PyMOL Python script that loads the backbone (N, CA, C, O; Angstrom):
from pymol import cmd

cmd.read_pdbstr("""\
ATOM      1  N   MET A   1      20.091 -29.676  22.477  1.00  0.00           N
ATOM      2  CA  MET A   1      19.872 -28.623  21.501  1.00  0.00           C
ATOM      3  C   MET A   1      20.838 -27.464  21.762  1.00  0.00           C
ATOM      4  O   MET A   1      21.433 -26.917  20.833  1.00  0.00           O
ATOM      5  N   ALA A   2      20.986 -27.101  23.037  1.00  0.00           N
ATOM      6  CA  ALA A   2      21.876 -25.997  23.384  1.00  0.00           C
ATOM      7  C   ALA A   2      23.313 -26.327  23.002  1.00  0.00           C
ATOM      8  O   ALA A   2      24.062 -25.450  22.570  1.00  0.00           O
ATOM      9  N   ALA A   3      23.696 -27.586  23.159  1.00  0.00           N
ATOM     10  CA  ALA A   3      25.064 -27.986  22.808  1.00  0.00           C
ATOM     11  C   ALA A   3      25.283 -27.872  21.305  1.00  0.00           C
ATOM     12  O   ALA A   3      26.354 -27.452  20.866  1.00  0.00           O
ATOM     13  N   LEU A   4      24.282 -28.242  20.513  1.00  0.00           N
ATOM     14  CA  LEU A   4      24.417 -28.137  19.064  1.00  0.00           C
ATOM     15  C   LEU A   4      24.530 -26.687  18.622  1.00  0.00           C
ATOM     16  O   LEU A   4      25.265 -26.375  17.685  1.00  0.00           O
ATOM     17  N   ALA A   5      23.808 -25.803  19.289  1.00  0.00           N
ATOM     18  CA  ALA A   5      23.835 -24.389  18.942  1.00  0.00           C
ATOM     19  C   ALA A   5      24.994 -23.675  19.619  1.00  0.00           C
ATOM     20  O   ALA A   5      25.210 -22.481  19.413  1.00  0.00           O
ATOM     21  N   ARG A   6      25.738 -24.423  20.431  1.00  0.00           N
ATOM     22  CA  ARG A   6      26.882 -23.884  21.182  1.00  0.00           C
ATOM     23  C   ARG A   6      26.448 -22.740  22.092  1.00  0.00           C
ATOM     24  O   ARG A   6      27.092 -21.693  22.162  1.00  0.00           O
ATOM     25  N   LEU A   7      25.336 -22.973  22.786  1.00  0.00           N
ATOM     26  CA  LEU A   7      24.834 -22.010  23.758  1.00  0.00           C
ATOM     27  C   LEU A   7      25.129 -22.514  25.160  1.00  0.00           C
ATOM     28  O   LEU A   7      25.095 -23.715  25.426  1.00  0.00           O
ATOM     29  N   ARG A   8      25.414 -21.595  26.031  1.00  0.00           N
ATOM     30  CA  ARG A   8      25.579 -21.952  27.446  1.00  0.00           C
ATOM     31  C   ARG A   8      24.292 -21.557  28.149  1.00  0.00           C
ATOM     32  O   ARG A   8      23.924 -20.383  28.193  1.00  0.00           O
ATOM     33  N   VAL A   9      23.620 -22.550  28.693  1.00  0.00           N
ATOM     34  CA  VAL A   9      22.349 -22.320  29.358  1.00  0.00           C
ATOM     35  C   VAL A   9      22.456 -22.862  30.772  1.00  0.00           C
ATOM     36  O   VAL A   9      22.913 -23.983  30.994  1.00  0.00           O
ATOM     37  N   ALA A  10      22.034 -22.056  31.710  1.00  0.00           N
ATOM     38  CA  ALA A  10      22.049 -22.505  33.106  1.00  0.00           C
ATOM     39  C   ALA A  10      21.020 -23.614  33.296  1.00  0.00           C
ATOM     40  O   ALA A  10      19.971 -23.604  32.652  1.00  0.00           O
ATOM     41  N   GLU A  11      21.313 -24.566  34.176  1.00  0.00           N
ATOM     42  CA  GLU A  11      20.407 -25.688  34.442  1.00  0.00           C
ATOM     43  C   GLU A  11      19.029 -25.203  34.875  1.00  0.00           C
ATOM     44  O   GLU A  11      18.021 -25.831  34.551  1.00  0.00           O
ATOM     45  N   SER A  12      18.979 -24.105  35.594  1.00  0.00           N
ATOM     46  CA  SER A  12      17.697 -23.602  36.088  1.00  0.00           C
ATOM     47  C   SER A  12      16.805 -23.077  34.953  1.00  0.00           C
ATOM     48  O   SER A  12      15.584 -23.017  35.101  1.00  0.00           O
ATOM     49  N   GLU A  13      17.409 -22.702  33.835  1.00  0.00           N
ATOM     50  CA  GLU A  13      16.638 -22.171  32.707  1.00  0.00           C
ATOM     51  C   GLU A  13      16.179 -23.252  31.732  1.00  0.00           C
ATOM     52  O   GLU A  13      15.349 -22.984  30.863  1.00  0.00           O
ATOM     53  N   LEU A  14      16.704 -24.458  31.861  1.00  0.00           N
ATOM     54  CA  LEU A  14      16.382 -25.520  30.900  1.00  0.00           C
ATOM     55  C   LEU A  14      14.894 -25.868  30.847  1.00  0.00           C
ATOM     56  O   LEU A  14      14.365 -26.011  29.745  1.00  0.00           O
ATOM     57  N   PRO A  15      14.182 -26.013  31.980  1.00  0.00           N
ATOM     58  CA  PRO A  15      12.756 -26.360  31.864  1.00  0.00           C
ATOM     59  C   PRO A  15      11.951 -25.315  31.075  1.00  0.00           C
ATOM     60  O   PRO A  15      11.097 -25.682  30.268  1.00  0.00           O
ATOM     61  N   GLY A  16      12.209 -24.037  31.295  1.00  0.00           N
ATOM     62  CA  GLY A  16      11.494 -22.981  30.566  1.00  0.00           C
ATOM     63  C   GLY A  16      11.815 -23.004  29.086  1.00  0.00           C
ATOM     64  O   GLY A  16      10.921 -22.870  28.251  1.00  0.00           O
ATOM     65  N   LEU A  17      13.091 -23.175  28.755  1.00  0.00           N
ATOM     66  CA  LEU A  17      13.490 -23.220  27.348  1.00  0.00           C
ATOM     67  C   LEU A  17      12.943 -24.462  26.659  1.00  0.00           C
ATOM     68  O   LEU A  17      12.582 -24.415  25.483  1.00  0.00           O
ATOM     69  N   THR A  18      12.881 -25.570  27.386  1.00  0.00           N
ATOM     70  CA  THR A  18      12.331 -26.804  26.825  1.00  0.00           C
ATOM     71  C   THR A  18      10.862 -26.608  26.477  1.00  0.00           C
ATOM     72  O   THR A  18      10.397 -27.051  25.427  1.00  0.00           O
ATOM     73  N   GLN A  19      10.141 -25.942  27.365  1.00  0.00           N
ATOM     74  CA  GLN A  19       8.724 -25.682  27.124  1.00  0.00           C
ATOM     75  C   GLN A  19       8.536 -24.756  25.915  1.00  0.00           C
ATOM     76  O   GLN A  19       7.643 -24.979  25.097  1.00  0.00           O
ATOM     77  N   GLN A  20       9.363 -23.732  25.803  1.00  0.00           N
ATOM     78  CA  GLN A  20       9.268 -22.808  24.665  1.00  0.00           C
ATOM     79  C   GLN A  20       9.587 -23.516  23.348  1.00  0.00           C
ATOM     80  O   GLN A  20       8.930 -23.284  22.333  1.00  0.00           O
ATOM     81  N   LEU A  21      10.598 -24.379  23.377  1.00  0.00           N
ATOM     82  CA  LEU A  21      10.964 -25.117  22.170  1.00  0.00           C
ATOM     83  C   LEU A  21       9.840 -26.069  21.766  1.00  0.00           C
ATOM     84  O   LEU A  21       9.567 -26.232  20.576  1.00  0.00           O
ATOM     85  N   ALA A  22       9.192 -26.693  22.732  1.00  0.00           N
ATOM     86  CA  ALA A  22       8.070 -27.588  22.430  1.00  0.00           C
ATOM     87  C   ALA A  22       6.932 -26.817  21.769  1.00  0.00           C
ATOM     88  O   ALA A  22       6.300 -27.323  20.842  1.00  0.00           O
ATOM     89  N   ARG A  23       6.661 -25.589  22.238  1.00  0.00           N
ATOM     90  CA  ARG A  23       5.618 -24.766  21.624  1.00  0.00           C
ATOM     91  C   ARG A  23       5.980 -24.421  20.186  1.00  0.00           C
ATOM     92  O   ARG A  23       5.128 -24.472  19.298  1.00  0.00           O
ATOM     93  N   ILE A  24       7.237 -24.070  19.956  1.00  0.00           N
ATOM     94  CA  ILE A  24       7.687 -23.725  18.597  1.00  0.00           C
ATOM     95  C   ILE A  24       7.515 -24.928  17.674  1.00  0.00           C
ATOM     96  O   ILE A  24       7.043 -24.785  16.546  1.00  0.00           O
ATOM     97  N   LEU A  25       7.895 -26.105  18.147  1.00  0.00           N
ATOM     98  CA  LEU A  25       7.765 -27.303  17.320  1.00  0.00           C
ATOM     99  C   LEU A  25       6.303 -27.639  17.055  1.00  0.00           C
ATOM    100  O   LEU A  25       5.980 -28.144  15.980  1.00  0.00           O
ATOM    101  N   SER A  26       5.414 -27.373  18.004  1.00  0.00           N
ATOM    102  CA  SER A  26       3.991 -27.628  17.759  1.00  0.00           C
ATOM    103  C   SER A  26       3.458 -26.684  16.679  1.00  0.00           C
ATOM    104  O   SER A  26       2.604 -27.077  15.886  1.00  0.00           O
ATOM    105  N   TYR A  27       3.950 -25.449  16.641  1.00  0.00           N
ATOM    106  CA  TYR A  27       3.548 -24.525  15.572  1.00  0.00           C
ATOM    107  C   TYR A  27       4.033 -25.033  14.220  1.00  0.00           C
ATOM    108  O   TYR A  27       3.317 -24.939  13.222  1.00  0.00           O
ATOM    109  N   ILE A  28       5.226 -25.562  14.188  1.00  0.00           N
ATOM    110  CA  ILE A  28       5.766 -26.101  12.936  1.00  0.00           C
ATOM    111  C   ILE A  28       4.932 -27.285  12.483  1.00  0.00           C
ATOM    112  O   ILE A  28       4.684 -27.440  11.288  1.00  0.00           O
ATOM    113  N   ASP A  29       4.491 -28.130  13.422  1.00  0.00           N
ATOM    114  CA  ASP A  29       3.626 -29.262  13.072  1.00  0.00           C
ATOM    115  C   ASP A  29       2.300 -28.784  12.485  1.00  0.00           C
ATOM    116  O   ASP A  29       1.740 -29.444  11.610  1.00  0.00           O
ATOM    117  N   GLN A  30       1.797 -27.652  12.953  1.00  0.00           N
ATOM    118  CA  GLN A  30       0.547 -27.125  12.409  1.00  0.00           C
ATOM    119  C   GLN A  30       0.707 -26.734  10.945  1.00  0.00           C
ATOM    120  O   GLN A  30      -0.259 -26.784  10.183  1.00  0.00           O
ATOM    121  N   LEU A  31       1.906 -26.347  10.547  1.00  0.00           N
ATOM    122  CA  LEU A  31       2.142 -25.976   9.151  1.00  0.00           C
ATOM    123  C   LEU A  31       1.974 -27.163   8.214  1.00  0.00           C
ATOM    124  O   LEU A  31       1.661 -26.986   7.036  1.00  0.00           O
ATOM    125  N   LYS A  32       2.178 -28.368   8.727  1.00  0.00           N
ATOM    126  CA  LYS A  32       2.021 -29.566   7.903  1.00  0.00           C
ATOM    127  C   LYS A  32       0.573 -29.756   7.477  1.00  0.00           C
ATOM    128  O   LYS A  32       0.308 -30.440   6.488  1.00  0.00           O
ATOM    129  N   GLU A  33      -0.364 -29.164   8.202  1.00  0.00           N
ATOM    130  CA  GLU A  33      -1.778 -29.323   7.899  1.00  0.00           C
ATOM    131  C   GLU A  33      -2.227 -28.443   6.723  1.00  0.00           C
ATOM    132  O   GLU A  33      -3.320 -28.629   6.189  1.00  0.00           O
ATOM    133  N   ILE A  34      -1.402 -27.509   6.334  1.00  0.00           N
ATOM    134  CA  ILE A  34      -1.749 -26.620   5.224  1.00  0.00           C
ATOM    135  C   ILE A  34      -1.579 -27.377   3.920  1.00  0.00           C
ATOM    136  O   ILE A  34      -0.543 -28.000   3.687  1.00  0.00           O
ATOM    137  N   ARG A  35      -2.594 -27.323   3.073  1.00  0.00           N
ATOM    138  CA  ARG A  35      -2.506 -28.035   1.806  1.00  0.00           C
ATOM    139  C   ARG A  35      -1.447 -27.385   0.919  1.00  0.00           C
ATOM    140  O   ARG A  35      -1.226 -26.175   0.970  1.00  0.00           O
ATOM    141  N   GLU A  36      -0.813 -28.202   0.124  1.00  0.00           N
ATOM    142  CA  GLU A  36       0.300 -27.706  -0.695  1.00  0.00           C
ATOM    143  C   GLU A  36      -0.136 -27.217  -2.063  1.00  0.00           C
ATOM    144  O   GLU A  36       0.537 -26.366  -2.644  1.00  0.00           O
ATOM    145  N   GLU A  37      -1.253 -27.729  -2.604  1.00  0.00           N
ATOM    146  CA  GLU A  37      -1.663 -27.261  -3.926  1.00  0.00           C
ATOM    147  C   GLU A  37      -2.264 -25.873  -3.794  1.00  0.00           C
ATOM    148  O   GLU A  37      -2.966 -25.582  -2.826  1.00  0.00           O
ATOM    149  N   PRO A  38      -1.992 -25.038  -4.745  1.00  0.00           N
ATOM    150  CA  PRO A  38      -2.497 -23.669  -4.647  1.00  0.00           C
ATOM    151  C   PRO A  38      -4.016 -23.633  -4.747  1.00  0.00           C
ATOM    152  O   PRO A  38      -4.625 -24.402  -5.491  1.00  0.00           O
ATOM    153  N   GLY A  39      -4.599 -22.748  -4.003  1.00  0.00           N
ATOM    154  CA  GLY A  39      -6.043 -22.569  -4.051  1.00  0.00           C
ATOM    155  C   GLY A  39      -6.416 -21.598  -5.146  1.00  0.00           C
ATOM    156  O   GLY A  39      -5.547 -20.983  -5.765  1.00  0.00           O
ATOM    157  N   ARG A  40      -7.679 -21.461  -5.379  1.00  0.00           N
ATOM    158  CA  ARG A  40      -8.138 -20.504  -6.376  1.00  0.00           C
ATOM    159  C   ARG A  40      -7.985 -19.099  -5.803  1.00  0.00           C
ATOM    160  O   ARG A  40      -8.277 -18.876  -4.628  1.00  0.00           O
ATOM    161  N   PRO A  41      -7.536 -18.165  -6.607  1.00  0.00           N
ATOM    162  CA  PRO A  41      -7.439 -16.790  -6.111  1.00  0.00           C
ATOM    163  C   PRO A  41      -8.833 -16.246  -5.826  1.00  0.00           C
ATOM    164  O   PRO A  41      -9.795 -16.625  -6.494  1.00  0.00           O
ATOM    165  N   PRO A  42      -8.947 -15.372  -4.850  1.00  0.00           N
ATOM    166  CA  PRO A  42     -10.271 -14.820  -4.560  1.00  0.00           C
ATOM    167  C   PRO A  42     -10.797 -14.037  -5.758  1.00  0.00           C
ATOM    168  O   PRO A  42     -10.061 -13.314  -6.429  1.00  0.00           O
ATOM    169  N   GLU A  43     -12.078 -14.203  -6.000  1.00  0.00           N
ATOM    170  CA  GLU A  43     -12.685 -13.506  -7.129  1.00  0.00           C
ATOM    171  C   GLU A  43     -12.962 -12.056  -6.728  1.00  0.00           C
ATOM    172  O   GLU A  43     -13.594 -11.782  -5.708  1.00  0.00           O
ATOM    173  N   VAL A  44     -12.481 -11.160  -7.543  1.00  0.00           N
ATOM    174  CA  VAL A  44     -12.676  -9.741  -7.293  1.00  0.00           C
ATOM    175  C   VAL A  44     -13.613  -9.214  -8.366  1.00  0.00           C
ATOM    176  O   VAL A  44     -13.366  -9.372  -9.561  1.00  0.00           O
ATOM    177  N   GLY A  45     -14.677  -8.593  -7.925  1.00  0.00           N
ATOM    178  CA  GLY A  45     -15.635  -8.044  -8.878  1.00  0.00           C
ATOM    179  C   GLY A  45     -15.069  -6.823  -9.580  1.00  0.00           C
ATOM    180  O   GLY A  45     -14.174  -6.153  -9.065  1.00  0.00           O
ATOM    181  N   ALA A  46     -15.588  -6.550 -10.734  1.00  0.00           N
ATOM    182  CA  ALA A  46     -15.140  -5.385 -11.493  1.00  0.00           C
ATOM    183  C   ALA A  46     -15.583  -4.105 -10.787  1.00  0.00           C
ATOM    184  O   ALA A  46     -16.600  -4.085 -10.094  1.00  0.00           O
ATOM    185  N   THR A  47     -14.830  -3.070 -10.966  1.00  0.00           N
ATOM    186  CA  THR A  47     -15.186  -1.780 -10.398  1.00  0.00           C
ATOM    187  C   THR A  47     -16.439  -1.268 -11.096  1.00  0.00           C
ATOM    188  O   THR A  47     -16.488  -1.195 -12.324  1.00  0.00           O
ATOM    189  N   PRO A  48     -17.443  -0.918 -10.315  1.00  0.00           N
ATOM    190  CA  PRO A  48     -18.660  -0.422 -10.973  1.00  0.00           C
ATOM    191  C   PRO A  48     -18.387   0.907 -11.667  1.00  0.00           C
ATOM    192  O   PRO A  48     -17.711   1.778 -11.120  1.00  0.00           O
ATOM    193  N   LEU A  49     -18.911   1.047 -12.855  1.00  0.00           N
ATOM    194  CA  LEU A  49     -18.695   2.261 -13.632  1.00  0.00           C
ATOM    195  C   LEU A  49     -19.885   3.191 -13.463  1.00  0.00           C
ATOM    196  O   LEU A  49     -21.033   2.756 -13.372  1.00  0.00           O
ATOM    197  N   ARG A  50     -19.584   4.472 -13.423  1.00  0.00           N
ATOM    198  CA  ARG A  50     -20.668   5.441 -13.353  1.00  0.00           C
ATOM    199  C   ARG A  50     -21.022   5.857 -14.777  1.00  0.00           C
ATOM    200  O   ARG A  50     -20.207   5.736 -15.692  1.00  0.00           O
ATOM    201  N   GLU A  51     -22.215   6.335 -14.947  1.00  0.00           N
ATOM    202  CA  GLU A  51     -22.638   6.792 -16.262  1.00  0.00           C
ATOM    203  C   GLU A  51     -21.859   8.067 -16.601  1.00  0.00           C
ATOM    204  O   GLU A  51     -21.716   8.958 -15.764  1.00  0.00           O
ATOM    205  N   ASP A  52     -21.375   8.139 -17.798  1.00  0.00           N
ATOM    206  CA  ASP A  52     -20.607   9.303 -18.241  1.00  0.00           C
ATOM    207  C   ASP A  52     -21.448  10.088 -19.237  1.00  0.00           C
ATOM    208  O   ASP A  52     -21.869   9.555 -20.264  1.00  0.00           O
ATOM    209  N   PHE A  53     -21.686  11.338 -18.931  1.00  0.00           N
ATOM    210  CA  PHE A  53     -22.469  12.159 -19.835  1.00  0.00           C
ATOM    211  C   PHE A  53     -21.912  13.580 -19.806  1.00  0.00           C
ATOM    212  O   PHE A  53     -21.408  14.026 -18.776  1.00  0.00           O
ATOM    213  N   PRO A  54     -21.999  14.286 -20.921  1.00  0.00           N
ATOM    214  CA  PRO A  54     -21.442  15.640 -20.992  1.00  0.00           C
ATOM    215  C   PRO A  54     -22.291  16.638 -20.212  1.00  0.00           C
ATOM    216  O   PRO A  54     -23.512  16.510 -20.119  1.00  0.00           O
ATOM    217  N   VAL A  55     -21.615  17.619 -19.665  1.00  0.00           N
ATOM    218  CA  VAL A  55     -22.319  18.719 -18.995  1.00  0.00           C
ATOM    219  C   VAL A  55     -21.753  20.024 -19.545  1.00  0.00           C
ATOM    220  O   VAL A  55     -20.569  20.088 -19.875  1.00  0.00           O
ATOM    221  N   PRO A  56     -22.547  21.026 -19.644  1.00  0.00           N
ATOM    222  CA  PRO A  56     -22.035  22.288 -20.164  1.00  0.00           C
ATOM    223  C   PRO A  56     -21.031  22.904 -19.190  1.00  0.00           C
ATOM    224  O   PRO A  56     -21.267  22.948 -17.983  1.00  0.00           O
ATOM    225  N   GLY A  57     -19.904  23.380 -19.736  1.00  0.00           N
ATOM    226  CA  GLY A  57     -18.860  23.952 -18.895  1.00  0.00           C
ATOM    227  C   GLY A  57     -18.801  25.468 -18.935  1.00  0.00           C
ATOM    228  O   GLY A  57     -18.051  26.069 -18.165  1.00  0.00           O
ATOM    229  N   GLY A  58     -19.538  26.078 -19.775  1.00  0.00           N
ATOM    230  CA  GLY A  58     -19.552  27.535 -19.827  1.00  0.00           C
ATOM    231  C   GLY A  58     -18.674  28.105 -20.910  1.00  0.00           C
ATOM    232  O   GLY A  58     -18.828  29.269 -21.278  1.00  0.00           O
ATOM    233  N   GLY A  59     -17.746  27.308 -21.436  1.00  0.00           N
ATOM    234  CA  GLY A  59     -16.903  27.714 -22.557  1.00  0.00           C
ATOM    235  C   GLY A  59     -16.214  29.054 -22.388  1.00  0.00           C
ATOM    236  O   GLY A  59     -15.544  29.306 -21.386  1.00  0.00           O
ATOM    237  N   LYS A  60     -16.388  29.909 -23.385  1.00  0.00           N
ATOM    238  CA  LYS A  60     -15.710  31.204 -23.443  1.00  0.00           C
ATOM    239  C   LYS A  60     -16.120  32.108 -22.278  1.00  0.00           C
ATOM    240  O   LYS A  60     -15.289  32.854 -21.760  1.00  0.00           O
ATOM    241  N   VAL A  61     -17.359  32.053 -21.868  1.00  0.00           N
ATOM    242  CA  VAL A  61     -17.835  32.891 -20.763  1.00  0.00           C
ATOM    243  C   VAL A  61     -17.107  32.508 -19.475  1.00  0.00           C
ATOM    244  O   VAL A  61     -16.673  33.376 -18.718  1.00  0.00           O
ATOM    245  N   ALA A  62     -16.976  31.198 -19.231  1.00  0.00           N
ATOM    246  CA  ALA A  62     -16.284  30.739 -18.025  1.00  0.00           C
ATOM    247  C   ALA A  62     -14.811  31.135 -18.066  1.00  0.00           C
ATOM    248  O   ALA A  62     -14.247  31.520 -17.042  1.00  0.00           O
ATOM    249  N   LEU A  63     -14.187  31.045 -19.232  1.00  0.00           N
ATOM    250  CA  LEU A  63     -12.787  31.444 -19.370  1.00  0.00           C
ATOM    251  C   LEU A  63     -12.626  32.923 -19.055  1.00  0.00           C
ATOM    252  O   LEU A  63     -11.726  33.302 -18.306  1.00  0.00           O
ATOM    253  N   GLU A  64     -13.477  33.752 -19.613  1.00  0.00           N
ATOM    254  CA  GLU A  64     -13.381  35.191 -19.379  1.00  0.00           C
ATOM    255  C   GLU A  64     -13.626  35.560 -17.918  1.00  0.00           C
ATOM    256  O   GLU A  64     -13.056  36.529 -17.416  1.00  0.00           O
ATOM    257  N   GLU A  65     -14.471  34.789 -17.240  1.00  0.00           N
ATOM    258  CA  GLU A  65     -14.753  35.069 -15.827  1.00  0.00           C
ATOM    259  C   GLU A  65     -13.624  34.615 -14.909  1.00  0.00           C
ATOM    260  O   GLU A  65     -13.418  35.209 -13.850  1.00  0.00           O
ATOM    261  N   ASN A  66     -12.891  33.575 -15.295  1.00  0.00           N
ATOM    262  CA  ASN A  66     -11.913  32.972 -14.390  1.00  0.00           C
ATOM    263  C   ASN A  66     -10.456  33.277 -14.717  1.00  0.00           C
ATOM    264  O   ASN A  66      -9.611  33.236 -13.822  1.00  0.00           O
ATOM    265  N   ALA A  67     -10.143  33.577 -15.958  1.00  0.00           N
ATOM    266  CA  ALA A  67      -8.752  33.839 -16.315  1.00  0.00           C
ATOM    267  C   ALA A  67      -8.363  35.243 -15.866  1.00  0.00           C
ATOM    268  O   ALA A  67      -9.186  36.156 -15.931  1.00  0.00           O
ATOM    269  N   PRO A  68      -7.102  35.437 -15.405  1.00  0.00           N
ATOM    270  CA  PRO A  68      -6.672  36.779 -15.019  1.00  0.00           C
ATOM    271  C   PRO A  68      -6.743  37.751 -16.188  1.00  0.00           C
ATOM    272  O   PRO A  68      -7.019  38.937 -16.008  1.00  0.00           O
ATOM    273  N   ARG A  69      -6.488  37.228 -17.398  1.00  0.00           N
ATOM    274  CA  ARG A  69      -6.513  38.068 -18.594  1.00  0.00           C
ATOM    275  C   ARG A  69      -6.771  37.167 -19.801  1.00  0.00           C
ATOM    276  O   ARG A  69      -6.342  36.013 -19.811  1.00  0.00           O
ATOM    277  N   VAL A  70      -7.452  37.668 -20.798  1.00  0.00           N
ATOM    278  CA  VAL A  70      -7.712  36.902 -22.015  1.00  0.00           C
ATOM    279  C   VAL A  70      -7.030  37.614 -23.167  1.00  0.00           C
ATOM    280  O   VAL A  70      -7.226  38.811 -23.374  1.00  0.00           O
ATOM    281  N   MET A  71      -6.208  36.852 -23.932  1.00  0.00           N
ATOM    282  CA  MET A  71      -5.526  37.406 -25.108  1.00  0.00           C
ATOM    283  C   MET A  71      -5.781  36.480 -26.289  1.00  0.00           C
ATOM    284  O   MET A  71      -5.529  35.278 -26.205  1.00  0.00           O
ATOM    285  N   HIS A  72      -6.275  37.029 -27.376  1.00  0.00           N
ATOM    286  CA  HIS A  72      -6.513  36.273 -28.609  1.00  0.00           C
ATOM    287  C   HIS A  72      -7.411  35.060 -28.353  1.00  0.00           C
ATOM    288  O   HIS A  72      -7.257  34.023 -28.999  1.00  0.00           O
ATOM    289  N   GLY A  73      -8.343  35.190 -27.416  1.00  0.00           N
ATOM    290  CA  GLY A  73      -9.289  34.112 -27.138  1.00  0.00           C
ATOM    291  C   GLY A  73      -8.767  33.030 -26.207  1.00  0.00           C
ATOM    292  O   GLY A  73      -9.436  32.018 -25.997  1.00  0.00           O
ATOM    293  N   TYR A  74      -7.576  33.231 -25.646  1.00  0.00           N
ATOM    294  CA  TYR A  74      -6.981  32.262 -24.728  1.00  0.00           C
ATOM    295  C   TYR A  74      -6.740  32.919 -23.372  1.00  0.00           C
ATOM    296  O   TYR A  74      -6.530  34.129 -23.286  1.00  0.00           O
ATOM    297  N   GLY A  75      -6.773  32.115 -22.325  1.00  0.00           N
ATOM    298  CA  GLY A  75      -6.471  32.626 -21.000  1.00  0.00           C
ATOM    299  C   GLY A  75      -4.982  32.913 -20.887  1.00  0.00           C
ATOM    300  O   GLY A  75      -4.161  32.076 -21.261  1.00  0.00           O
ATOM    301  N   ALA A  76      -4.629  34.073 -20.379  1.00  0.00           N
ATOM    302  CA  ALA A  76      -3.227  34.458 -20.230  1.00  0.00           C
ATOM    303  C   ALA A  76      -2.915  34.567 -18.738  1.00  0.00           C
ATOM    304  O   ALA A  76      -3.671  35.163 -17.971  1.00  0.00           O
ATOM    305  N   VAL A  77      -1.803  33.988 -18.351  1.00  0.00           N
ATOM    306  CA  VAL A  77      -1.386  34.037 -16.945  1.00  0.00           C
ATOM    307  C   VAL A  77      -0.021  34.695 -16.873  1.00  0.00           C
ATOM    308  O   VAL A  77       0.706  34.706 -17.866  1.00  0.00           O
ATOM    309  N   PRO A  78       0.346  35.247 -15.719  1.00  0.00           N
ATOM    310  CA  PRO A  78       1.644  35.898 -15.594  1.00  0.00           C
ATOM    311  C   PRO A  78       2.785  34.911 -15.825  1.00  0.00           C
ATOM    312  O   PRO A  78       2.686  33.744 -15.448  1.00  0.00           O
ATOM    313  N   ARG A  79       3.855  35.375 -16.438  1.00  0.00           N
ATOM    314  CA  ARG A  79       5.013  34.534 -16.696  1.00  0.00           C
ATOM    315  C   ARG A  79       5.783  34.317 -15.395  1.00  0.00           C
ATOM    316  O   ARG A  79       6.019  35.258 -14.638  1.00  0.00           O
ATOM    317  N   VAL A  80       6.167  33.075 -15.149  1.00  0.00           N
ATOM    318  CA  VAL A  80       6.954  32.731 -13.954  1.00  0.00           C
ATOM    319  C   VAL A  80       8.283  32.189 -14.451  1.00  0.00           C
ATOM    320  O   VAL A  80       8.328  31.168 -15.137  1.00  0.00           O
ATOM    321  N   VAL A  81       9.378  32.883 -14.097  1.00  0.00           N
ATOM    322  CA  VAL A  81      10.688  32.477 -14.568  1.00  0.00           C
ATOM    323  C   VAL A  81      11.628  32.328 -13.389  1.00  0.00           C
ATOM    324  O   VAL A  81      11.736  33.222 -12.549  1.00  0.00           O
ATOM    325  N   GLY A  82      12.310  31.186 -13.332  1.00  0.00           N
ATOM    326  CA  GLY A  82      13.363  30.975 -12.330  1.00  0.00           C
ATOM    327  C   GLY A  82      12.899  31.098 -10.896  1.00  0.00           C
ATOM    328  O   GLY A  82      11.753  31.448 -10.615  1.00  0.00           O
ATOM    329  N   GLY A  83      13.819  30.802  -9.998  1.00  0.00           N
ATOM    330  CA  GLY A  83      13.509  30.889  -8.580  1.00  0.00           C
ATOM    331  C   GLY A  83      13.878  32.239  -8.045  1.00  0.00           C
ATOM    332  O   GLY A  83      15.018  32.682  -8.181  1.00  0.00           O
ATOM    333  N   GLY A  84      12.941  32.884  -7.451  1.00  0.00           N
ATOM    334  CA  GLY A  84      13.198  34.177  -6.836  1.00  0.00           C
ATOM    335  C   GLY A  84      13.826  33.968  -5.469  1.00  0.00           C
ATOM    336  O   GLY A  84      14.095  32.837  -5.066  1.00  0.00           O
ATOM    337  N   LYS A  85      14.053  35.044  -4.773  1.00  0.00           N
ATOM    338  CA  LYS A  85      14.610  34.947  -3.438  1.00  0.00           C
ATOM    339  C   LYS A  85      13.538  34.402  -2.491  1.00  0.00           C
ATOM    340  O   LYS A  85      12.394  34.856  -2.484  1.00  0.00           O
ATOM    341  N   SER A  86      13.952  33.406  -1.689  1.00  0.00           N
ATOM    342  CA  SER A  86      12.996  32.792  -0.768  1.00  0.00           C
ATOM    343  C   SER A  86      13.042  33.465   0.568  1.00  0.00           C
ATOM    344  O   SER A  86      12.305  33.084   1.477  1.00  0.00           O
TER     345      SER A  86
END
""", "prot")
cmd.dss("prot")
cmd.show_as("cartoon", "prot")
cmd.util.cbc("prot")
cmd.orient("prot")
């Protein structure tokens, strides 16, 4: 095998390499035991859905309490333009 791969291996290392190669080949033989036809994909259940129902959000009162300023019935926020100095 070493000659085919053009490797130089010391005689003292051959028994260890032979044993390692035998293990690799036994793993390859185990692959032959795997069936070739595709199996059924695992069944995945649907994501459970939660009940969806409306809740009161506070409307205009909540807007007036949380917006920095209200103009014409809409929340107004400060204008942000361009990048300032960092």
